[in-house]
KOLNU-43048 format. One record per atom (N, C-alpha, C, O): residue number from 0; residue in one letter; x, y, z. Coordinates in nm, 2 decimals, always signed. Each point is the difference from the previous one (the first is absolute). Layout:
# residues N
{rec NUM, "A", {X, Y, Z}}
...
END
This chain:
# residues 91
{rec 0, "M", {+0.12, -0.14, -0.04}}
{rec 0, "M", {-0.09, +0.17, +0.06}}
{rec 0, "M", {+0.06, +0.10, -0.02}}
{rec 0, "M", {-0.02, +0.09, -0.08}}
{rec 1, "Q", {+0.14, -0.12, +0.21}}
{rec 1, "Q", {+0.07, +0.11, -0.06}}
{rec 1, "Q", {+0.09, +0.10, -0.11}}
{rec 1, "Q", {+0.03, +0.12, -0.01}}
{rec 2, "E", {-0.04, -0.27, -0.08}}
{rec 2, "E", {+0.07, +0.03, -0.14}}
{rec 2, "E", {-0.13, +0.06, -0.12}}
{rec 2, "E", {+0.02, +0.09, -0.07}}
{rec 3, "D", {-0.12, -0.17, +0.09}}
{rec 3, "D", {-0.09, +0.12, +0.01}}
{rec 3, "D", {-0.01, +0.14, -0.02}}
{rec 3, "D", {+0.00, +0.07, -0.10}}
{rec 4, "E", {+0.01, -0.06, +0.19}}
{rec 4, "E", {-0.05, +0.16, +0.04}}
{rec 4, "E", {+0.22, +0.07, -0.07}}
{rec 4, "E", {+0.01, +0.12, -0.02}}
{rec 5, "E", {+0.07, -0.18, +0.01}}
{rec 5, "E", {+0.12, +0.06, -0.02}}
{rec 5, "E", {-0.08, +0.03, -0.15}}
{rec 5, "E", {-0.05, +0.10, -0.04}}
{rec 6, "L", {+0.07, -0.27, -0.02}}
{rec 6, "L", {-0.03, +0.06, -0.13}}
{rec 6, "L", {-0.10, +0.09, -0.02}}
{rec 6, "L", {+0.03, +0.05, -0.11}}
{rec 7, "G", {-0.13, +0.02, +0.15}}
{rec 7, "G", {-0.08, +0.09, -0.02}}
{rec 7, "G", {+0.04, +0.15, -0.02}}
{rec 7, "G", {-0.02, +0.10, -0.06}}
{rec 8, "K", {+0.10, -0.17, +0.17}}
{rec 8, "K", {+0.08, +0.21, +0.04}}
{rec 8, "K", {+0.08, +0.03, -0.17}}
{rec 8, "K", {+0.01, +0.10, -0.07}}
{rec 9, "E", {+0.04, -0.21, +0.07}}
{rec 9, "E", {+0.06, +0.03, -0.13}}
{rec 9, "E", {-0.06, -0.01, -0.09}}
{rec 9, "E", {+0.07, +0.06, -0.08}}
{rec 10, "N", {-0.14, -0.11, +0.04}}
{rec 10, "N", {-0.12, +0.06, -0.14}}
{rec 10, "N", {-0.09, +0.15, +0.01}}
{rec 10, "N", {-0.05, +0.08, -0.07}}
{rec 11, "A", {+0.08, -0.10, +0.20}}
{rec 11, "A", {-0.12, +0.17, +0.11}}
{rec 11, "A", {+0.05, +0.13, -0.19}}
{rec 11, "A", {+0.11, +0.01, -0.06}}
{rec 12, "I", {-0.19, +0.03, +0.04}}
{rec 12, "I", {+0.08, +0.12, -0.05}}
{rec 12, "I", {+0.01, +0.14, +0.11}}
{rec 12, "I", {-0.08, +0.02, +0.09}}
{rec 13, "E", {+0.21, +0.08, -0.12}}
{rec 13, "E", {-0.01, +0.07, +0.12}}
{rec 13, "E", {-0.09, +0.10, -0.07}}
{rec 13, "E", {+0.00, +0.03, -0.12}}
{rec 14, "R", {-0.12, +0.03, +0.25}}
{rec 14, "R", {-0.01, +0.12, +0.01}}
{rec 14, "R", {+0.06, +0.11, -0.02}}
{rec 14, "R", {+0.02, +0.08, -0.09}}
{rec 15, "N", {+0.00, -0.08, +0.20}}
{rec 15, "N", {+0.06, +0.18, +0.09}}
{rec 15, "N", {+0.15, -0.03, -0.13}}
{rec 15, "N", {+0.10, -0.08, +0.02}}
{rec 16, "M", {-0.12, +0.18, -0.15}}
{rec 16, "M", {+0.14, +0.05, -0.06}}
{rec 16, "M", {+0.08, +0.12, +0.03}}
{rec 16, "M", {+0.08, +0.06, -0.07}}
{rec 17, "G", {-0.15, -0.02, +0.21}}
{rec 17, "G", {+0.13, +0.15, +0.01}}
{rec 17, "G", {-0.08, +0.14, -0.01}}
{rec 17, "G", {-0.03, +0.02, -0.11}}
{rec 18, "T", {+0.00, +0.08, +0.21}}
{rec 18, "T", {+0.01, +0.15, -0.06}}
{rec 18, "T", {+0.07, -0.01, -0.17}}
{rec 18, "T", {+0.11, -0.04, -0.04}}
{rec 19, "Q", {-0.24, +0.11, -0.02}}
{rec 19, "Q", {+0.03, +0.06, -0.11}}
{rec 19, "Q", {+0.06, +0.02, -0.06}}
{rec 19, "Q", {+0.10, -0.03, +0.07}}
{rec 20, "P", {-0.03, +0.11, -0.22}}
{rec 20, "P", {+0.00, +0.09, -0.05}}
{rec 20, "P", {-0.14, +0.11, -0.05}}
{rec 20, "P", {+0.00, +0.11, -0.04}}
{rec 21, "L", {-0.09, -0.18, +0.05}}
{rec 21, "L", {-0.10, +0.15, +0.01}}
{rec 21, "L", {-0.05, +0.02, +0.12}}
{rec 21, "L", {-0.07, +0.10, -0.01}}
{rec 22, "D", {+0.08, -0.14, +0.14}}
{rec 22, "D", {+0.06, +0.07, +0.13}}
{rec 22, "D", {+0.09, +0.13, -0.01}}
{rec 22, "D", {-0.05, +0.11, +0.02}}
{rec 23, "A", {+0.15, -0.12, -0.04}}
{rec 23, "A", {+0.08, +0.14, -0.12}}
{rec 23, "A", {-0.04, +0.08, -0.02}}
{rec 23, "A", {+0.02, +0.10, +0.07}}
{rec 24, "V", {-0.11, -0.11, -0.20}}
{rec 24, "V", {-0.01, +0.08, -0.07}}
{rec 24, "V", {-0.14, +0.06, +0.04}}
{rec 24, "V", {-0.04, +0.11, -0.04}}
{rec 25, "L", {-0.04, -0.20, +0.15}}
{rec 25, "L", {-0.14, +0.11, -0.02}}
{rec 25, "L", {+0.08, +0.06, +0.13}}
{rec 25, "L", {-0.08, +0.08, +0.05}}
{rec 26, "T", {+0.19, -0.09, +0.02}}
{rec 26, "T", {+0.03, +0.10, +0.13}}
{rec 26, "T", {+0.05, +0.07, -0.02}}
{rec 26, "T", {-0.02, +0.08, +0.10}}
{rec 27, "E", {+0.14, -0.01, -0.24}}
{rec 27, "E", {+0.09, +0.07, -0.12}}
{rec 27, "E", {-0.15, +0.06, -0.02}}
{rec 27, "E", {+0.00, +0.11, +0.05}}
{rec 28, "L", {-0.12, -0.14, -0.09}}
{rec 28, "L", {-0.07, +0.08, -0.09}}
{rec 28, "L", {-0.17, +0.07, +0.15}}
{rec 28, "L", {-0.10, +0.08, -0.01}}
{rec 29, "E", {+0.16, -0.15, +0.12}}
{rec 29, "E", {-0.08, +0.07, +0.15}}
{rec 29, "E", {-0.12, -0.10, -0.07}}
{rec 29, "E", {-0.11, +0.06, -0.03}}
{rec 30, "L", {+0.12, -0.17, +0.01}}
{rec 30, "L", {-0.18, -0.06, -0.01}}
{rec 30, "L", {+0.00, -0.07, +0.06}}
{rec 30, "L", {+0.10, -0.08, +0.03}}
{rec 31, "N", {-0.25, +0.07, +0.05}}
{rec 31, "N", {-0.01, -0.18, +0.12}}
{rec 31, "N", {-0.08, -0.08, -0.08}}
{rec 31, "N", {-0.02, +0.02, -0.12}}
{rec 32, "N", {-0.03, -0.12, +0.20}}
{rec 32, "N", {-0.06, -0.07, -0.08}}
{rec 32, "N", {-0.14, +0.06, -0.03}}
{rec 32, "N", {-0.04, +0.00, -0.12}}
{rec 33, "H", {-0.05, +0.05, +0.22}}
{rec 33, "H", {-0.13, +0.06, -0.04}}
{rec 33, "H", {-0.01, +0.05, -0.11}}
{rec 33, "H", {-0.09, -0.03, -0.08}}
{rec 34, "D", {+0.22, +0.15, +0.06}}
{rec 34, "D", {-0.02, +0.07, -0.21}}
{rec 34, "D", {+0.01, -0.09, -0.05}}
{rec 34, "D", {-0.08, +0.00, -0.09}}
{rec 35, "I", {+0.17, -0.12, +0.08}}
{rec 35, "I", {-0.01, -0.14, -0.06}}
{rec 35, "I", {-0.16, -0.05, -0.02}}
{rec 35, "I", {-0.03, -0.03, -0.12}}
{rec 36, "V", {-0.10, +0.01, +0.24}}
{rec 36, "V", {-0.07, -0.04, +0.00}}
{rec 36, "V", {-0.12, +0.10, -0.03}}
{rec 36, "V", {-0.10, -0.02, -0.06}}
{rec 37, "A", {+0.14, +0.10, +0.11}}
{rec 37, "A", {-0.09, +0.13, -0.07}}
{rec 37, "A", {-0.05, +0.02, -0.14}}
{rec 37, "A", {-0.10, -0.01, -0.06}}
{rec 38, "A", {+0.28, +0.05, +0.02}}
{rec 38, "A", {-0.01, -0.02, -0.22}}
{rec 38, "A", {-0.03, -0.13, +0.01}}
{rec 38, "A", {+0.01, +0.05, +0.11}}
{rec 39, "C", {-0.05, -0.21, -0.12}}
{rec 39, "C", {-0.04, -0.05, -0.06}}
{rec 39, "C", {-0.07, -0.10, -0.02}}
{rec 39, "C", {-0.02, -0.11, +0.06}}
{rec 40, "S", {-0.03, +0.17, -0.21}}
{rec 40, "S", {-0.14, -0.01, -0.08}}
{rec 40, "S", {-0.05, -0.17, +0.05}}
{rec 40, "S", {-0.11, -0.02, +0.06}}
{rec 41, "E", {+0.17, -0.07, -0.08}}
{rec 41, "E", {-0.05, -0.16, +0.11}}
{rec 41, "E", {+0.02, +0.01, +0.09}}
{rec 41, "E", {+0.09, +0.07, +0.05}}
{rec 42, "P", {-0.19, -0.18, +0.05}}
{rec 42, "P", {+0.07, -0.09, +0.11}}
{rec 42, "P", {+0.11, +0.09, +0.04}}
{rec 42, "P", {+0.06, +0.04, -0.10}}
{rec 43, "M", {-0.02, +0.01, +0.20}}
{rec 43, "M", {+0.14, -0.06, +0.05}}
{rec 43, "M", {+0.00, +0.03, +0.16}}
{rec 43, "M", {-0.06, +0.11, +0.04}}
{rec 44, "T", {+0.12, -0.19, +0.07}}
{rec 44, "T", {-0.02, +0.05, +0.10}}
{rec 44, "T", {+0.11, +0.02, +0.04}}
{rec 44, "T", {+0.10, -0.03, -0.06}}
{rec 45, "H", {-0.09, +0.10, +0.17}}
{rec 45, "H", {+0.11, +0.08, +0.10}}
{rec 45, "H", {+0.10, -0.16, +0.08}}
{rec 45, "H", {+0.11, -0.01, +0.05}}
{rec 46, "K", {-0.19, -0.06, -0.08}}
{rec 46, "K", {+0.09, -0.10, +0.09}}
{rec 46, "K", {+0.09, -0.08, -0.16}}
{rec 46, "K", {+0.10, -0.07, +0.00}}
{rec 47, "A", {-0.17, +0.11, -0.12}}
{rec 47, "A", {+0.09, -0.08, -0.13}}
{rec 47, "A", {+0.08, +0.13, -0.02}}
{rec 47, "A", {+0.03, +0.00, -0.12}}
{rec 48, "M", {+0.01, +0.10, +0.19}}
{rec 48, "M", {+0.09, +0.07, -0.06}}
{rec 48, "M", {+0.11, -0.04, +0.16}}
{rec 48, "M", {+0.10, -0.08, +0.00}}
{rec 49, "A", {-0.13, +0.14, +0.09}}
{rec 49, "A", {+0.09, -0.08, +0.07}}
{rec 49, "A", {+0.02, -0.18, -0.03}}
{rec 49, "A", {+0.04, -0.10, +0.07}}
{rec 50, "R", {-0.06, +0.11, -0.15}}
{rec 50, "R", {+0.09, -0.17, -0.03}}
{rec 50, "R", {+0.06, +0.06, -0.11}}
{rec 50, "R", {+0.11, -0.03, -0.04}}
{rec 51, "A", {-0.14, +0.08, +0.00}}
{rec 51, "A", {+0.13, +0.03, -0.13}}
{rec 51, "A", {+0.13, +0.03, +0.04}}
{rec 51, "A", {+0.11, -0.06, -0.03}}
{rec 52, "R", {-0.15, +0.18, +0.12}}
{rec 52, "R", {+0.09, +0.11, +0.05}}
{rec 52, "R", {+0.11, -0.16, +0.07}}
{rec 52, "R", {+0.12, -0.03, -0.03}}
{rec 53, "K", {-0.22, -0.02, +0.13}}
{rec 53, "K", {+0.12, -0.06, +0.10}}
{rec 53, "K", {+0.05, -0.12, -0.15}}
{rec 53, "K", {+0.10, -0.07, +0.03}}
{rec 54, "G", {-0.14, +0.06, -0.13}}
{rec 54, "G", {+0.06, -0.12, -0.02}}
{rec 54, "G", {-0.08, -0.11, +0.00}}
{rec 54, "G", {+0.08, -0.09, -0.04}}
{rec 55, "R", {-0.19, +0.02, +0.08}}
{rec 55, "R", {-0.08, -0.09, -0.03}}
{rec 55, "R", {-0.10, -0.08, -0.13}}
{rec 55, "R", {-0.06, +0.06, -0.10}}
{rec 56, "R", {+0.06, -0.11, +0.11}}
{rec 56, "R", {+0.00, -0.08, -0.14}}
{rec 56, "R", {-0.13, +0.05, -0.08}}
{rec 56, "R", {-0.09, -0.09, +0.02}}
{rec 57, "L", {+0.05, +0.18, -0.10}}
{rec 57, "L", {-0.11, +0.02, -0.06}}
{rec 57, "L", {+0.01, -0.06, -0.14}}
{rec 57, "L", {+0.10, -0.02, -0.06}}
{rec 58, "T", {-0.26, -0.01, -0.02}}
{rec 58, "T", {+0.00, -0.04, -0.09}}
{rec 58, "T", {+0.07, +0.15, -0.10}}
{rec 58, "T", {+0.03, +0.11, +0.04}}
{rec 59, "P", {-0.04, -0.19, -0.18}}
{rec 59, "P", {+0.07, +0.05, -0.10}}
{rec 59, "P", {-0.12, +0.12, -0.02}}
{rec 59, "P", {+0.06, +0.11, -0.02}}
{rec 60, "K", {-0.17, -0.09, +0.01}}
{rec 60, "K", {-0.09, +0.04, +0.03}}
{rec 60, "K", {-0.02, +0.14, +0.07}}
{rec 60, "K", {-0.04, +0.10, -0.07}}
{rec 61, "M", {+0.06, -0.08, +0.16}}
{rec 61, "M", {+0.00, +0.10, +0.07}}
{rec 61, "M", {+0.14, +0.02, +0.02}}
{rec 61, "M", {+0.02, +0.08, +0.09}}
{rec 62, "K", {+0.08, -0.14, -0.16}}
{rec 62, "K", {+0.14, +0.07, +0.02}}
{rec 62, "K", {-0.02, +0.09, -0.14}}
{rec 62, "K", {+0.07, +0.10, +0.02}}
{rec 63, "V", {-0.13, -0.09, -0.14}}
{rec 63, "V", {-0.02, +0.05, -0.04}}
{rec 63, "V", {-0.11, +0.12, -0.05}}
{rec 63, "V", {-0.01, +0.06, -0.10}}
{rec 64, "R", {-0.08, -0.06, +0.23}}
{rec 64, "R", {-0.16, +0.07, +0.05}}
{rec 64, "R", {+0.12, +0.13, +0.05}}
{rec 64, "R", {+0.00, +0.12, -0.03}}
{rec 65, "V", {+0.10, -0.21, +0.13}}
{rec 65, "V", {+0.05, +0.11, +0.12}}
{rec 65, "V", {+0.12, +0.11, -0.14}}
{rec 65, "V", {+0.02, +0.11, -0.06}}
{rec 66, "T", {+0.00, -0.19, +0.06}}
{rec 66, "T", {+0.11, +0.07, -0.13}}
{rec 66, "T", {-0.06, +0.08, -0.07}}
{rec 66, "T", {+0.07, +0.10, +0.02}}
{rec 67, "E", {-0.21, -0.06, -0.12}}
{rec 67, "E", {-0.09, -0.03, -0.13}}
{rec 67, "E", {+0.00, +0.19, +0.10}}
{rec 67, "E", {+0.03, +0.11, -0.05}}
{rec 68, "T", {-0.07, -0.13, +0.19}}
{rec 68, "T", {-0.09, +0.06, +0.13}}
{rec 68, "T", {+0.15, +0.15, +0.02}}
{rec 68, "T", {-0.02, +0.12, +0.02}}
{rec 69, "L", {+0.10, -0.17, -0.04}}
{rec 69, "L", {+0.14, +0.05, +0.04}}
{rec 69, "L", {+0.04, +0.15, -0.14}}
{rec 69, "L", {+0.04, +0.11, +0.01}}
{rec 70, "N", {-0.09, -0.21, -0.13}}
{rec 70, "N", {+0.08, +0.09, -0.07}}
{rec 70, "N", {-0.13, +0.10, -0.11}}
{rec 70, "N", {+0.02, +0.07, -0.10}}
{rec 71, "G", {-0.17, -0.10, +0.18}}
{rec 71, "G", {-0.11, +0.06, -0.05}}
{rec 71, "G", {+0.05, +0.17, +0.18}}
{rec 71, "G", {-0.04, +0.12, +0.01}}
{rec 72, "I", {+0.13, -0.19, +0.07}}
{rec 72, "I", {-0.05, +0.10, +0.13}}
{rec 72, "I", {+0.14, +0.13, -0.07}}
{rec 72, "I", {+0.00, +0.13, -0.01}}
{rec 73, "M", {+0.11, -0.22, -0.04}}
{rec 73, "M", {+0.06, +0.06, -0.07}}
{rec 73, "M", {+0.04, +0.11, -0.14}}
{rec 73, "M", {+0.08, +0.10, -0.01}}
{rec 74, "R", {-0.17, -0.15, -0.07}}
{rec 74, "R", {-0.13, +0.09, -0.10}}
{rec 74, "R", {-0.05, +0.09, +0.02}}
{rec 74, "R", {+0.00, +0.11, -0.06}}
{rec 75, "T", {-0.08, -0.14, +0.20}}
{rec 75, "T", {-0.08, +0.13, +0.04}}
{rec 75, "T", {+0.12, +0.09, +0.06}}
{rec 75, "T", {-0.02, +0.10, -0.06}}
{rec 76, "R", {+0.13, -0.07, +0.14}}
{rec 76, "R", {+0.12, +0.07, +0.09}}
{rec 76, "R", {+0.12, +0.07, -0.14}}
{rec 76, "R", {+0.10, +0.07, +0.01}}
{rec 77, "G", {-0.19, -0.13, -0.16}}
{rec 77, "G", {+0.13, +0.01, -0.05}}
{rec 77, "G", {+0.15, +0.02, -0.02}}
{rec 77, "G", {+0.08, +0.08, -0.04}}
{rec 78, "V", {-0.08, -0.23, +0.10}}
{rec 78, "V", {+0.13, -0.06, +0.03}}
{rec 78, "V", {+0.01, -0.09, -0.15}}
{rec 78, "V", {-0.07, -0.10, -0.04}}
{rec 79, "D", {+0.19, +0.19, -0.04}}
{rec 79, "D", {+0.02, -0.14, -0.12}}
{rec 79, "D", {+0.08, -0.08, +0.04}}
{rec 79, "D", {+0.12, +0.02, +0.02}}
{rec 80, "R", {-0.18, -0.13, -0.01}}
{rec 80, "R", {+0.04, -0.17, +0.06}}
{rec 80, "R", {-0.08, -0.11, +0.06}}
{rec 80, "R", {-0.09, +0.00, +0.08}}
{rec 81, "K", {+0.12, -0.04, -0.14}}
{rec 81, "K", {-0.06, -0.12, +0.01}}
{rec 81, "K", {+0.03, -0.14, -0.02}}
{rec 81, "K", {+0.05, -0.05, -0.10}}
{rec 82, "F", {-0.09, -0.01, +0.25}}
{rec 82, "F", {+0.07, -0.15, +0.06}}
{rec 82, "F", {-0.08, -0.07, -0.06}}
{rec 82, "F", {-0.12, +0.01, +0.03}}
{rec 83, "G", {+0.15, -0.10, -0.13}}
{rec 83, "G", {+0.02, -0.22, +0.05}}
{rec 83, "G", {-0.05, -0.07, +0.09}}
{rec 83, "G", {+0.09, -0.01, +0.09}}
{rec 84, "V", {-0.17, -0.05, -0.07}}
{rec 84, "V", {+0.02, -0.19, +0.11}}
{rec 84, "V", {+0.14, -0.03, +0.02}}
{rec 84, "V", {+0.03, -0.03, +0.11}}
{rec 85, "K", {+0.06, +0.05, -0.20}}
{rec 85, "K", {+0.15, -0.08, +0.10}}
{rec 85, "K", {+0.09, +0.06, +0.04}}
{rec 85, "K", {+0.11, -0.05, +0.04}}
{rec 86, "Q", {-0.20, +0.25, -0.02}}
{rec 86, "Q", {+0.10, +0.07, +0.04}}
{rec 86, "Q", {-0.10, +0.04, +0.11}}
{rec 86, "Q", {+0.02, +0.12, +0.02}}
{rec 87, "L", {-0.09, -0.14, +0.03}}
{rec 87, "L", {-0.09, -0.01, +0.14}}
{rec 87, "L", {+0.00, -0.14, +0.09}}
{rec 87, "L", {-0.01, +0.00, +0.13}}
{rec 88, "F", {+0.02, -0.08, -0.19}}
{rec 88, "F", {+0.01, -0.18, +0.03}}
{rec 88, "F", {+0.13, -0.05, -0.05}}
{rec 88, "F", {+0.06, +0.03, -0.11}}
{rec 89, "N", {-0.03, -0.12, +0.21}}
{rec 89, "N", {+0.12, -0.07, -0.03}}
{rec 89, "N", {+0.04, -0.17, -0.01}}
{rec 89, "N", {+0.10, -0.07, +0.00}}
{rec 90, "Y", {-0.25, +0.06, +0.00}}
{rec 90, "Y", {+0.00, -0.09, -0.03}}
{rec 90, "Y", {-0.13, -0.10, -0.09}}
{rec 90, "Y", {+0.03, -0.12, -0.02}}
END
């Protein structure tokens, strides 16, 4: 039985990926989680944003949603900078 538990731990997906580049970008732009959640036209929670910054694994769709919302905020602020998913998330 203990051998099965060890095998399960080896095959488990690592969910905690550490602080993401997204966190540094939002800090630099002086944005908080609420700014992203409020600007998102699709469903997004504050909990999902907290997970995104801390590096808890998100679905690919949610990573795209965060990226598109951030790019939209930057457009409205007149900032000529655009991010891709790979630039904001390192997993």
